[in-house]
Rosetta silent file (secondary structure, phi, psi, omega in degrees, C-alpha in Angstrom):
SEQUENCE: MAVRTRQDVFPCDTRIDTTQIVPASRLVAGITGFAVQPNKAIVGANAFAHESGIHQDGVLKHRETYEIMRAEDVGWHANKLVLGKHSGRNAFKTRLQELGIVVESEEQLNAAFARFKELADKKHEIFDEDLHALMSDEAVTPEQEYYKLVSSAFRSETGETPYARVTLAVGGEEKRAEATGDGPVDASFKAVESIVNSKSELVLFSVNSITGGTDAQGEVTVRLSRDGRIVNGQGADTDIIVASVKAYVNALNKLHSKLERVNPQV
SCORE:     score description
SCORE:     0.000 S_00000001
   1 L     0.000  -27.845  174.469  -31.050  -22.455   -2.155 S_00000001
   2 H   -63.492  -42.959  177.735  -32.897  -24.387    0.542 S_00000001
   3 H   -64.488  -42.856 -176.425  -32.260  -27.566   -1.454 S_00000001
   4 H   -66.696  -40.007 -174.845  -28.644  -26.578   -2.116 S_00000001
   5 H   -87.793  -18.959 -178.361  -27.793  -25.704    1.483 S_00000001
   6 L  -121.230   61.019  177.457  -29.715  -28.489    3.212 S_00000001
   7 L   -63.433  -20.290  177.790  -28.716  -31.620    1.341 S_00000001
   8 L   -70.703  -24.478 -179.879  -29.152  -33.493    4.622 S_00000001
   9 L  -100.957  -37.169 -178.558  -32.902  -32.782    4.445 S_00000001
  10 L  -114.633   90.754 -177.893  -33.416  -32.626    0.672 S_00000001
  11 L   -78.218   64.517  179.314  -31.452  -35.474   -0.990 S_00000001
  12 L  -155.025  173.787 -179.915  -31.852  -34.085   -4.520 S_00000001
  13 L  -141.407  139.539 -178.448  -30.405  -31.512   -6.880 S_00000001
  14 L   -90.416  -17.391 -175.307  -32.095  -28.958   -9.172 S_00000001
  15 L    62.703   20.296  177.335  -29.038  -28.415  -11.425 S_00000001
  16 L   -80.462  137.777  174.619  -29.885  -24.693  -11.316 S_00000001
  17 L   -79.150   96.247 -172.903  -26.975  -22.259  -11.720 S_00000001
  18 H   -67.292  -18.531  179.772  -27.549  -20.397   -8.461 S_00000001
  19 H   -68.714   -9.664  178.842  -25.058  -17.641   -9.360 S_00000001
  20 H   -97.139    4.840 -178.065  -27.756  -16.325  -11.733 S_00000001
  21 H   -65.685  -48.945 -179.753  -30.362  -15.819   -8.983 S_00000001
  22 H   -66.598  -46.486  175.518  -29.443  -12.186   -8.246 S_00000001
  23 H   -58.429  -38.740  178.690  -29.063  -11.222  -11.945 S_00000001
  24 H   -65.358  -38.339  177.959  -32.432  -12.888  -12.670 S_00000001
  25 H   -63.582  -41.957  177.978  -33.995  -10.938   -9.796 S_00000001
  26 H   -63.164  -38.887 -179.899  -32.617   -7.682  -11.216 S_00000001
  27 H   -62.934  -45.954  179.961  -34.025   -8.580  -14.630 S_00000001
  28 H   -63.306  -41.343  179.400  -37.500   -9.213  -13.215 S_00000001
  29 H   -62.441  -39.980  179.345  -37.345   -5.956  -11.229 S_00000001
  30 H   -67.422  -37.803 -178.859  -36.395   -4.054  -14.371 S_00000001
  31 H   -71.890  -42.559 -175.492  -39.182   -5.597  -16.439 S_00000001
  32 H   -83.831  -23.429 -177.554  -41.913   -5.140  -13.846 S_00000001
  33 L    82.862    8.969  179.329  -40.738   -1.766  -12.542 S_00000001
  34 L  -110.819  120.306 -177.373  -40.961   -2.936   -8.934 S_00000001
  35 L   -73.742  151.831  176.238  -37.770   -2.755   -6.892 S_00000001
  36 L   -80.583  128.516 -179.393  -36.689   -5.571   -4.578 S_00000001
  37 L   -64.710  142.934 -175.005  -36.980   -4.525   -0.946 S_00000001
  38 L   -57.653  -30.983 -176.534  -33.568   -4.342    0.821 S_00000001
  39 L   -90.996   10.537  177.973  -34.530   -6.908    3.493 S_00000001
  40 L   -66.162  133.705 -179.331  -35.624   -9.533    0.942 S_00000001
  41 L   -60.385  139.455  174.029  -33.916  -12.863    1.624 S_00000001
  42 L    71.370  -55.132 -174.002  -31.039  -13.788   -0.719 S_00000001
  43 L  -100.202   -7.053  177.593  -31.646  -11.102   -3.384 S_00000001
  44 L   -72.664  149.248 -176.916  -32.196   -8.059   -1.122 S_00000001
  45 L   -59.393  -28.255 -178.035  -29.364   -5.526   -0.867 S_00000001
  46 L  -100.345   10.748 -175.699  -29.060   -6.156    2.874 S_00000001
  47 L   -60.416  -33.155 -179.066  -29.327   -9.954    2.700 S_00000001
  48 L  -118.393   24.119  178.168  -25.609  -10.358    3.441 S_00000001
  49 L   -95.436  143.041 -179.498  -25.057   -7.098    5.339 S_00000001
  50 L  -135.260  113.956 -179.805  -24.074   -7.140    9.006 S_00000001
  51 L  -101.211  -35.056 -178.832  -24.156   -3.984   11.124 S_00000001
  52 L   -61.120  135.542  179.732  -24.352   -5.452   14.612 S_00000001
  53 H   -59.978  -38.605  179.582  -20.948   -5.754   16.302 S_00000001
  54 H   -65.764  -43.071  178.677  -21.777   -9.249   17.534 S_00000001
  55 H   -63.214  -45.763 -178.867  -22.827  -10.317   14.032 S_00000001
  56 H   -60.794  -43.455 -179.812  -19.717   -8.806   12.453 S_00000001
  57 H   -63.847  -41.924 -179.668  -17.453  -10.514   14.959 S_00000001
  58 H   -65.081  -41.578 -179.725  -19.212  -13.844   14.422 S_00000001
  59 H   -67.245  -39.763 -179.489  -19.003  -13.618   10.623 S_00000001
  60 H   -65.968  -36.467 -179.110  -15.330  -12.649   10.713 S_00000001
  61 H   -79.272  -40.047 -178.867  -14.462  -15.571   12.974 S_00000001
  62 L  -157.426  102.628 -172.213  -16.689  -18.140   11.285 S_00000001
  63 H   -53.467  -37.905 -176.306  -18.933  -17.086    8.412 S_00000001
  64 H   -65.794   -7.572  178.288  -21.396  -19.944    8.901 S_00000001
  65 H   -59.268  -41.174 -178.310  -22.328  -18.461   12.282 S_00000001
  66 L  -125.227   -5.779 -179.982  -24.813  -16.118   10.582 S_00000001
  67 L  -126.095  117.215 -179.448  -24.628  -17.066    6.901 S_00000001
  68 L   -87.713   -2.586  177.145  -25.727  -20.507    5.727 S_00000001
  69 L  -147.698  159.851  178.218  -24.642  -19.717    2.161 S_00000001
  70 L   -86.535  141.847  178.836  -22.007  -17.593    0.443 S_00000001
  71 H   -59.528  -37.629 -179.330  -23.053  -14.347   -1.199 S_00000001
  72 H   -63.562  -26.928 -176.767  -21.026  -15.306   -4.291 S_00000001
  73 H   -70.997  -17.970  179.979  -23.062  -18.506   -4.699 S_00000001
  74 H  -112.097    4.618  174.859  -26.227  -16.554   -5.503 S_00000001
  75 L   110.515   -0.320  175.691  -24.649  -13.873   -7.680 S_00000001
  76 L   -82.341  157.877  177.174  -23.491  -11.194   -5.255 S_00000001
  77 L  -122.838  134.736 -175.686  -19.948   -9.870   -5.363 S_00000001
  78 L   -64.177  -38.844 -177.686  -18.007   -8.997   -2.235 S_00000001
  79 L   -95.482   98.833 -176.114  -16.257   -6.019   -3.811 S_00000001
  80 L   -86.722  -32.193 -179.341  -18.968   -3.568   -4.824 S_00000001
  81 E   -88.011  106.790 -169.976  -16.808   -0.452   -5.242 S_00000001
  82 E  -120.094  -33.610 -172.537  -14.860   -1.225   -8.366 S_00000001
  83 E  -135.818  161.530  178.746  -14.336    1.745  -10.625 S_00000001
  84 L  -150.029 -167.643 -173.927  -13.974    5.503  -10.554 S_00000001
  85 L   -59.235  -34.211 -174.708  -13.260    8.592  -12.583 S_00000001
  86 L   -97.811    8.080  179.537   -9.672    7.620  -13.370 S_00000001
  87 L   -71.196  146.913 -178.026  -10.339    3.987  -14.260 S_00000001
  88 L   -94.474  175.907 -176.942   -9.272    2.858  -17.704 S_00000001
  89 H   -64.400  -38.891 -178.846  -11.025    1.006  -20.489 S_00000001
  90 H   -66.366  -40.706  177.820   -9.359   -2.320  -19.677 S_00000001
  91 H   -64.189  -39.232  178.163  -10.427   -2.152  -16.029 S_00000001
  92 H   -63.179  -46.276 -179.502  -13.961   -1.346  -17.134 S_00000001
  93 H   -64.225  -41.766 -179.522  -14.032   -4.281  -19.560 S_00000001
  94 H   -62.914  -41.493 -178.709  -12.561   -6.661  -16.959 S_00000001
  95 H   -67.983  -36.272  176.423  -15.157   -5.685  -14.362 S_00000001
  96 H   -61.542  -41.164  178.707  -17.993   -6.240  -16.844 S_00000001
  97 H   -63.847  -40.562  178.619  -16.625   -9.728  -17.494 S_00000001
  98 H   -63.726  -32.568  179.600  -16.459  -10.416  -13.744 S_00000001
  99 L   -82.640   -3.130 -179.634  -20.099   -9.372  -13.455 S_00000001
 100 L    77.440   19.475  179.599  -21.044  -11.731  -16.279 S_00000001
 101 L   -89.715  120.178 -176.626  -22.105   -8.884  -18.578 S_00000001
 102 L   -89.449  125.446  175.206  -21.555   -9.843  -22.213 S_00000001
 103 L  -106.005  117.947 -169.570  -20.398   -7.104  -24.589 S_00000001
 104 L   -76.656  -27.556 -176.112  -21.072   -8.210  -28.145 S_00000001
 105 L  -149.099  165.154  177.394  -18.782   -5.848  -30.051 S_00000001
 106 H   -65.936  -34.171  178.944  -16.011   -3.281  -29.688 S_00000001
 107 H   -62.926  -42.748  178.844  -18.465   -0.584  -30.786 S_00000001
 108 H   -66.226  -39.466  178.203  -20.809   -1.484  -27.935 S_00000001
 109 H   -63.817  -44.567 -179.640  -17.898   -1.523  -25.482 S_00000001
 110 H   -62.722  -41.617  178.995  -16.690    1.888  -26.650 S_00000001
 111 H   -65.652  -41.337  179.655  -20.191    3.357  -26.355 S_00000001
 112 H   -66.533  -39.637 -179.897  -20.635    1.855  -22.879 S_00000001
 113 H   -65.922  -37.563  177.138  -17.213    3.130  -21.758 S_00000001
 114 H   -63.734  -41.122  177.649  -18.082    6.638  -22.952 S_00000001
 115 H   -66.622  -36.453  177.416  -21.311    6.487  -20.936 S_00000001
 116 H   -62.818  -42.829  179.461  -19.337    5.200  -17.954 S_00000001
 117 H   -63.138  -39.425  176.874  -16.951    8.177  -18.157 S_00000001
 118 H   -61.616  -42.862  179.474  -19.915   10.564  -18.245 S_00000001
 119 H   -66.888  -40.647 -178.568  -21.339    8.904  -15.142 S_00000001
 120 H   -64.317  -26.378  176.167  -17.943    8.930  -13.385 S_00000001
 121 H   -71.201  -23.788 -179.100  -17.790   12.706  -13.860 S_00000001
 122 H   -94.587  -32.453 -176.610  -21.051   12.983  -11.905 S_00000001
 123 L  -115.967  137.229  178.950  -20.430   10.299   -9.268 S_00000001
 124 L   -73.595  -36.235 -177.595  -17.332    9.856   -7.152 S_00000001
 125 L  -119.618  132.372  177.591  -17.942    6.152   -6.616 S_00000001
 126 E  -110.339  119.632 -178.203  -19.183    3.669   -9.221 S_00000001
 127 E   -99.150  166.801  176.979  -20.804    0.530   -7.829 S_00000001
 128 H   -56.612  -39.060 -179.842  -21.656   -2.773   -9.484 S_00000001
 129 H   -61.989  -35.622  176.913  -25.312   -1.736   -9.447 S_00000001
 130 H   -63.764  -40.406 -179.862  -24.391    1.377  -11.451 S_00000001
 131 H   -66.567  -40.716  177.659  -22.675   -0.774  -14.061 S_00000001
 132 H   -61.231  -43.633 -179.693  -25.688   -3.078  -14.322 S_00000001
 133 H   -66.084  -41.158 -179.803  -27.966   -0.056  -14.807 S_00000001
 134 H   -62.055  -46.165 -178.723  -25.598    1.493  -17.341 S_00000001
 135 H   -72.650  -32.166  176.944  -25.372   -1.677  -19.416 S_00000001
 136 H   -66.858  -42.290  178.247  -29.097   -2.356  -19.078 S_00000001
 137 H   -62.683  -37.692  177.755  -29.830    1.157  -20.320 S_00000001
 138 H   -67.881  -39.366 -174.116  -27.459    0.527  -23.230 S_00000001
 139 H   -71.756  -35.690 -175.846  -29.012   -2.845  -24.014 S_00000001
 140 H   -84.343   -6.073  177.939  -32.645   -1.717  -24.100 S_00000001
 141 L   -76.952  122.769  179.609  -31.910    1.215  -26.404 S_00000001
 142 L   -57.633  145.756 -178.920  -32.957    0.296  -29.966 S_00000001
 143 L   -59.668  -40.221  176.923  -30.069    0.190  -32.430 S_00000001
 144 L  -110.542   97.618 -178.862  -31.857    2.709  -34.626 S_00000001
 145 L   -78.109  119.004  175.508  -33.433    5.291  -32.308 S_00000001
 146 L   -77.123  -39.185  175.122  -36.332    7.051  -33.981 S_00000001
 147 E  -110.483  135.216  178.872  -36.671    9.339  -30.960 S_00000001
 148 E  -142.500  130.977  178.827  -33.579   10.592  -29.172 S_00000001
 149 E   -72.282  122.003  179.401  -33.260   13.034  -26.273 S_00000001
 150 E   -96.682  -50.128  179.110  -31.042   15.940  -27.338 S_00000001
 151 E  -158.524  163.582  179.518  -31.442   18.356  -24.435 S_00000001
 152 E  -154.510  151.921  176.495  -33.800   19.278  -21.632 S_00000001
 153 E  -143.067  141.852 -176.042  -34.375   22.071  -19.151 S_00000001
 154 E  -135.400  151.496  175.011  -36.628   22.138  -16.106 S_00000001
 155 E  -140.948  126.076  177.818  -37.822   24.714  -13.612 S_00000001
 156 L  -138.863  118.738 -175.251  -39.576   23.981  -10.342 S_00000001
 157 L  -137.927  140.714  179.848  -40.088   26.729   -7.776 S_00000001
 158 L   -57.262  126.164  178.924  -42.281   27.009   -4.698 S_00000001
 159 L    86.279   -4.168  179.847  -45.477   28.807   -5.597 S_00000001
 160 L  -116.963  153.929  178.960  -44.787   28.630   -9.337 S_00000001
 161 L   -75.454  125.714  178.833  -46.064   26.197  -11.975 S_00000001
 162 L   -57.507  144.394 -174.210  -43.356   23.654  -12.929 S_00000001
 163 E  -134.225  148.055  177.467  -42.014   24.084  -16.453 S_00000001
 164 E  -142.931  144.095  173.332  -40.025   21.900  -18.867 S_00000001
 165 E  -127.195  124.559 -175.079  -38.388   22.400  -22.252 S_00000001
 166 E  -126.946  135.973  173.838  -37.391   19.301  -24.207 S_00000001
 167 E  -116.481  123.347  179.356  -35.570   18.912  -27.511 S_00000001
 168 E  -118.054  149.332  168.191  -35.878   15.574  -29.309 S_00000001
 169 E   -95.250  116.887 -178.481  -34.397   14.237  -32.504 S_00000001
 170 E  -112.035  105.486 -176.100  -37.318   12.684  -34.388 S_00000001
 171 L    60.653   29.856  179.068  -36.110   10.629  -37.309 S_00000001
 172 L    93.699  -10.375  179.776  -32.974   12.773  -37.351 S_00000001
 173 E  -103.641  127.653 -177.766  -34.859   16.093  -37.251 S_00000001
 174 E   -79.096  133.529  177.287  -34.663   18.149  -34.055 S_00000001
 175 E  -133.942  142.570 -177.357  -37.927   19.364  -32.548 S_00000001
 176 E  -123.270  145.972  177.743  -38.463   21.399  -29.393 S_00000001
 177 E  -147.268  152.716  176.604  -41.479   21.814  -27.128 S_00000001
 178 E  -123.304  150.403  179.632  -42.329   23.509  -23.855 S_00000001
 179 E  -158.857  159.905  172.790  -44.970   22.548  -21.329 S_00000001
 180 E  -117.615  161.501 -179.032  -46.129   23.068  -17.752 S_00000001
 181 L  -164.342 -172.631 -179.858  -47.478   20.459  -15.376 S_00000001
 182 L   -69.181  -22.649  178.451  -48.109   19.375  -11.808 S_00000001
 183 L  -157.821  173.484 -178.477  -44.379   18.740  -11.426 S_00000001
 184 H   -62.775  -33.190  177.955  -41.210   18.787  -13.547 S_00000001
 185 H   -69.229  -45.819  178.321  -41.690   15.144  -14.567 S_00000001
 186 H   -60.096  -43.628  179.283  -45.304   15.736  -15.586 S_00000001
 187 H   -63.756  -39.950  179.991  -44.273   18.848  -17.517 S_00000001
 188 H   -64.106  -45.552  179.568  -41.450   16.943  -19.231 S_00000001
 189 H   -62.705  -38.954  179.311  -43.729   14.108  -20.322 S_00000001
 190 H   -66.195  -37.290  178.366  -46.264   16.607  -21.679 S_00000001
 191 H   -65.439  -43.959  178.082  -43.509   18.358  -23.641 S_00000001
 192 H   -62.390  -44.850 -176.969  -42.341   15.062  -25.119 S_00000001
 193 H   -65.423  -32.910  178.724  -45.898   14.029  -25.939 S_00000001
 194 H   -67.489  -22.988  177.331  -46.584   17.340  -27.689 S_00000001
 195 H   -83.102  -48.390 -170.991  -43.686   16.493  -30.034 S_00000001
 196 H   -90.004  -27.822 -179.090  -44.390   12.820  -30.722 S_00000001
 197 L    49.598   53.303 -175.178  -48.212   12.749  -30.300 S_00000001
 198 L   -76.551  -19.610 -177.242  -48.064    9.023  -29.543 S_00000001
 199 L    57.116   30.437  178.511  -51.581    8.901  -28.026 S_00000001
 200 L   -93.496  161.522  179.972  -50.249    6.324  -25.561 S_00000001
 201 E  -109.326  129.908  177.123  -51.384    5.860  -21.975 S_00000001
 202 E   -81.146  113.257 -176.390  -48.941    5.985  -19.076 S_00000001
 203 E  -107.717  -12.788  177.337  -49.803    2.956  -16.931 S_00000001
 204 E  -153.506  134.644  173.142  -46.717    2.771  -14.709 S_00000001
 205 E  -136.271  111.772 -174.288  -44.100    5.218  -13.441 S_00000001
 206 E  -127.594  134.043 -179.757  -41.607    3.727  -11.000 S_00000001
 207 E  -120.841  134.931 -179.954  -38.497    5.301   -9.471 S_00000001
 208 E  -140.327  134.951  175.087  -35.756    3.408   -7.666 S_00000001
 209 E   -81.647  124.068 -175.430  -32.446    4.544   -6.203 S_00000001
 210 L   -70.947  -44.301  178.726  -29.731    2.233   -7.526 S_00000001
 211 L  -132.776  179.584  178.071  -27.238    2.870   -4.710 S_00000001
 212 L   -82.617  170.100  177.251  -27.042    4.904   -1.533 S_00000001
 213 L    97.235  156.194 -178.889  -25.965    8.524   -1.227 S_00000001
 214 L   -73.303  -16.409  178.299  -27.244   11.816   -2.576 S_00000001
 215 L   -96.875   14.387 -178.286  -25.260   11.315   -5.792 S_00000001
 216 L   -66.012  149.303  173.409  -26.919    7.953   -6.464 S_00000001
 217 L   -72.650  143.021  170.940  -28.350    7.219   -9.872 S_00000001
 218 E   -98.768  133.396  178.573  -32.098    7.125  -10.133 S_00000001
 219 E  -110.552  121.950 -175.567  -33.496    4.274  -12.202 S_00000001
 220 E  -114.650  136.515  172.964  -36.899    4.934  -13.734 S_00000001
 221 E  -116.399  128.704  178.165  -39.285    2.485  -15.362 S_00000001
 222 E  -120.486  132.399  177.164  -42.093    3.792  -17.567 S_00000001
 223 E  -116.754  123.266  179.959  -44.835    1.560  -18.963 S_00000001
 224 E  -114.720  147.451  178.512  -46.858    2.791  -21.925 S_00000001
 225 E  -128.934  135.576  176.400  -49.953    1.260  -23.513 S_00000001
 226 E  -153.651  124.050  177.569  -51.372    1.905  -26.974 S_00000001
 227 L    52.090   41.771  178.598  -53.859   -0.137  -29.004 S_00000001
 228 L    83.223   -6.351  178.291  -53.341   -3.209  -26.827 S_00000001
 229 E   -95.777  133.750 -179.559  -49.545   -2.997  -27.032 S_00000001
 230 E  -123.890  130.397  179.243  -47.669   -2.539  -23.766 S_00000001
 231 E  -132.630  152.556  174.169  -43.983   -1.631  -23.534 S_00000001
 232 E  -109.383  139.637  174.146  -41.558   -0.837  -20.741 S_00000001
 233 E  -122.652  140.458  178.544  -38.909    1.851  -20.976 S_00000001
 234 E  -121.051  147.453  175.523  -35.947    2.243  -18.644 S_00000001
 235 E  -151.409  145.203  179.669  -33.678    5.182  -17.975 S_00000001
 236 E  -135.776  138.389  178.529  -30.970    5.915  -15.435 S_00000001
 237 E  -167.909  158.454  176.053  -29.266    9.164  -14.493 S_00000001
 238 L   -72.337  -19.474  172.942  -28.068   11.081  -11.453 S_00000001
 239 L   -97.580  114.015 -172.293  -30.785   13.619  -12.344 S_00000001
 240 H   -66.699  -28.196  178.518  -34.074   11.842  -11.702 S_00000001
 241 H   -72.107  -41.293  176.069  -36.004   14.077  -14.131 S_00000001
 242 H   -62.618  -41.409  177.532  -33.553   13.321  -16.937 S_00000001
 243 H   -60.254  -38.170  179.727  -33.823    9.623  -16.067 S_00000001
 244 H   -65.428  -44.036  179.101  -37.603    9.920  -16.335 S_00000001
 245 H   -65.217  -40.976  177.849  -37.429   11.523  -19.779 S_00000001
 246 H   -58.962  -43.982 -179.281  -34.927    8.884  -20.927 S_00000001
 247 H   -64.762  -41.776 -179.853  -37.283    6.127  -19.780 S_00000001
 248 H   -63.814  -44.819  179.516  -40.265    7.756  -21.518 S_00000001
 249 H   -65.971  -38.187  177.951  -38.337    8.191  -24.774 S_00000001
 250 H   -61.386  -41.695  177.948  -37.038    4.623  -24.512 S_00000001
 251 H   -66.696  -38.991  178.641  -40.620    3.335  -24.230 S_00000001
 252 H   -63.102  -38.669  177.045  -41.699    5.484  -27.185 S_00000001
 253 H   -61.691  -39.751  179.427  -38.913    3.960  -29.305 S_00000001
 254 H   -68.395  -39.381  176.150  -40.193    0.488  -28.469 S_00000001
 255 H   -62.170  -44.044 -179.958  -43.754    1.481  -29.346 S_00000001
 256 H   -64.267  -39.702  178.811  -42.548    2.913  -32.643 S_00000001
 257 H   -63.069  -40.681  178.748  -40.518   -0.226  -33.354 S_00000001
 258 H   -66.915  -38.626  178.658  -43.589   -2.401  -32.759 S_00000001
 259 H   -64.009  -39.509 -179.770  -45.673   -0.160  -35.023 S_00000001
 260 H   -62.961  -38.152 -179.733  -43.063   -0.445  -37.775 S_00000001
 261 H   -71.117  -36.851 -178.180  -43.194   -4.241  -37.609 S_00000001
 262 H   -79.028  -38.812 -174.827  -46.998   -4.342  -37.669 S_00000001
 263 L  -137.560   82.493 -171.645  -47.514   -1.552  -40.188 S_00000001
 264 L   -57.592  -24.114 -176.909  -44.291   -0.795  -42.143 S_00000001
 265 L   -80.349   -8.803 -178.783  -45.742    2.158  -44.042 S_00000001
 266 L   -70.290    0.000    0.000  -46.356    4.143  -40.816 S_00000001
């Protein structure tokens, strides 16, 4: 962007599609499990935010006063609040297209729209970041899930040991387990592990709030390691414990998929 905005100093061109900078940043954050800090230049959530009255007045009168580039040129969209509980399927599809999110089939669109409706019942406002998380969660889910979260229950009370009950579908067969732990997330992971017995090591657990507000979705990244294989799992939900279990199960599916490719008889 320095080259793009200062052609008077840098008489050259990279031919890079700069509108993919923010999406690429989100992709890297999702893979690594490390969120981008809000004050990060260009890709940070506050990079094009102006709270100061003087700044706002200057931007409204002449944008270049405080912004040497347009937010749209690096992949941001001016209108972040796009959809809600009463939005229809066509509006949902149109907004995905505007965000550059490719939906490969009608089946995938229908599944994503159903997930969107579930989210809209929990959140009053749906932001672009929510849509990215929703579609990312859809995309990283294996087509044939060997493990699938059916239901979960958690209990955490001051002075009491946290407890979790998890029901998973394992190869189509439902299995349930209960466990206690240092916290509801720890208890949930132990319950899942008692069902699958993956013998994997948890090497990363990262939580990030996708948007502001108490009803914001939590996005969780879980990294598991087993026999030299390392996988990342992602999960998003307004309930951070459910998001954590989703991420753990997502990582387990990837581990299982890798095992199937290496050793088909397992």
